[in-house]
C-alpha positions in Angstrom: -14.7 -9.6 -25.5 -15.6 -9.1 -21.8 -14.0 -12.4 -20.9 -10.7 -11.3 -22.5 -10.8 -8.0 -20.6 -11.4 -9.7 -17.3 -8.6 -12.2 -18.1 -6.2 -9.4 -18.8 -7.3 -7.6 -15.6 -6.7 -10.8 -13.6 -3.2 -11.2 -15.1 -2.3 -7.6 -14.2 -3.4 -8.2 -10.7 -1.4 -11.4 -10.4 1.7 -9.7 -11.8 1.3 -6.8 -9.3 0.8 -9.1 -6.4 3.7 -11.3 -7.3 6.0 -8.3 -7.5 4.6 -6.8 -4.3 5.2 -10.0 -2.3 8.8 -10.2 -3.7 9.6 -6.6 -2.6 11.9 -6.1 0.3 10.8 -3.6 3.0 12.5 -0.2 2.4 12.1 3.1 0.7 10.6 1.8 -2.5 7.8 0.1 -0.6 7.4 3.2 1.6 7.0 5.4 -1.5 4.3 3.0 -2.8 2.4 3.3 0.5 2.7 7.1 0.5 1.6 7.4 -3.1 -1.2 4.7 -3.4 -2.5 4.4 0.2 -1.9 7.8 1.7 -2.4 9.5 -1.7 0.6 11.9 -1.3 2.4 13.5 -4.2 5.9 12.2 -3.6 9.1 13.7 -4.9 12.7 12.4 -4.8 14.7 15.4 -3.6 18.3 15.9 -2.4 18.7 18.0 0.7 22.2 18.5 2.2 23.6 15.9 -0.2 21.1 13.3 1.0 18.7 11.9 -1.5 15.3 10.8 -0.1 11.6 10.9 -0.7 9.5 13.8 0.4 5.9 15.0 0.1 3.6 17.9 0.9 0.5 17.0 2.9 -1.7 19.1 0.6 -0.8 18.5 -3.0 -2.4 21.8 -4.1 0.5 23.6 -2.4 3.0 21.5 -4.3 2.6 23.8 -7.3 3.3 27.0 -5.5 5.7 25.5 -2.9 3.8 27.1 0.1 3.7 24.1 2.3 6.7 22.6 4.0 8.1 19.3 2.8 7.8 16.3 5.0 9.9 13.1 4.7 8.0 10.0 3.6 7.8 7.8 6.8 9.5 4.5 7.0 6.2 2.6 6.8 7.7 -0.8 6.0 10.4 -0.8 8.6 9.2 1.2 11.6 6.2 -0.3 13.4 5.0 3.1 14.6 4.6 4.4 11.0 3.0 1.1 9.9 0.4 1.4 12.8 -0.6 4.8 11.4 -1.9 2.9 8.3 -4.2 0.8 10.4 -6.2 3.9 11.3 -7.4 3.9 7.7 -8.7 0.3 8.0 -10.5 -0.1 11.4 -12.1 -3.4 10.3 -8.8 -5.2 9.8 -7.8 -8.3 11.8 -4.2 -9.0 12.6 -3.1 -12.5 13.5 0.2 -13.9 14.7 0.9 -17.6 14.5 4.3 -19.2 15.0 6.0 -15.8 15.0 4.5 -14.8 11.6 1.9 -12.1 11.0 -1.0 -11.7 8.6 -3.3 -8.8 8.2 -6.7 -9.1 6.5 -10.0 -7.3 6.3 -13.1 -8.7 8.0 -16.4 -8.5 6.1 -17.8 -5.0 6.4 -21.2 -3.3 6.0 -21.9 -1.1 3.1 -24.5 1.8 3.2 -27.4 -0.4 2.0 -26.7 -2.8 4.9 -25.7 -5.7 2.6 -22.5 -7.4 3.7 -19.7 -6.7 1.2 -17.1 -9.4 1.2 -13.7 -8.0 1.2 -12.0 -11.3 1.4 -8.5 -11.2 0.0 -7.7 -14.4 -1.8 -4.1 -14.6 -0.8 -3.3 -13.6 2.7 0.4 -12.9 2.9 2.3 -14.1 6.0 5.4 -12.2 7.1 7.8 -12.4 10.0 7.7 -8.6 10.3 4.5 -6.9 11.3 5.3 -3.6 9.6 5.9 -5.4 6.3 2.7 -7.4 6.7 0.7 -4.2 7.3 2.2 -2.4 4.3 1.9 -5.2 1.8 -1.7 -5.9 3.0 -2.6 -2.2 2.4 -1.2 -2.3 -1.2 -2.8 -5.7 -1.8 -6.1 -4.1 -0.9 -5.4 -1.3 -3.4 -4.7 -3.9 -6.1 -7.8 -5.9 -5.3 -9.9 -2.7 -5.7 -8.8 -2.5 -9.3 -6.2 0.2 -8.8 -3.1 -0.2 -11.0 0.2 0.4 -9.3 2.3 1.3 -12.3 5.6 0.6 -10.5 4.5 -3.0 -10.1 3.4 -3.4 -13.7 6.4 -1.9 -15.4 9.2 -4.3 -16.2 12.3 -3.8 -14.0 
């Protein structure tokens, strides 16, 4: 029984990773970052006839609308926004080889001083650094057994 559960979990991870790596940089990827990495409650709202994605920094205020809306940053296409994500992962290594980027975690210490391997099996390589950062963040979420529904649902 446990083998079959683990097999299904691996299949779901592979499906999510495949869809993630196939995604183009843009608003859909930005929303995944805002939702699953930054943990914002994101809404699709039309303001002045322009439809876009917005969030409130503190989701508690989303219920009573007391906090001002902020636009979801362009994490996957603007390097400044992507670099904000790196603050969440100070142990990450970025490499550039032949004009292509990869981002990965180094081994890190856990509270009991054992080394916890955070090796990611597939290190994506992209020509755009913002895309590499965003997809590495989401890949890390997936490897930590979080399900990204948008990457599981059939499209």
